C-alpha positions, 0 to 999 in steps of 0.5 A: 072325065065323068060329069060331077055328081050332086046330092042324089035325093035332091036331084031325084026330088027335083026331077019328079017335081019337073015331071009332075009340073007340066012344063012345056014339052015340045022340042025337035032336033036338027037331025033325026039320025042323031038322037039328042035328048032335050029336057023339057021345061024352062027351068022355073023352080028347078035347079040341080046344084052340080055342074056337069062337065065332059066331052061330047060323044056319040055312041054306037047307037048314034045318041049324043052323050056327055062323056060316057053318059047319055045326056038330056040337054037344055032346049035350044041345043041341036045337032048341026048335021052339016058340021057334024057337031053339037049346037049349043043354046048360045050359038057355040058349036062343039065338035065331038071330044070337045068339052062342055059345061053347065048346071045339072046333075046325074039321075037315074035313067028311068027318071030322066026319060020322064023329063024328056020333051015331047016328040023325041023317038029315043027308043034306041038310046040306052036309058039303063043306069045314070044319065047326065041331065042339064037344068032346063034353061042351063047355060051350057058352054064350051069348056076349056080343058 
């Protein structure tokens, strides 16, 4: 299942506003061996209207995805190395193949990369094509199938 699509023009404009706004841009992941892209900022004035939903996957490069798309997750999301699962900002833990849902949209990879929080060595992830980007501060939750 692919994430839902939002209005492309509004999404691109919103991402550009976020990138230029100079929001807080620091984040880390629990496991540097499993790249988890985090979107910068706290969500002030930034809200894509689509709902992203799909299964958590990890590609051959070890990058965490939403379905088949590379994903930018809200700050507070982490990879639990011990459990080999995604830890959501609210504390829920989601296994590979289980679905999540939250506000966001799909954006071009070049624009999504500009919205990354600082300190993320994600050069091995594929930024070509479309990326699923959760809104900063989005309440991403485990979704029922």
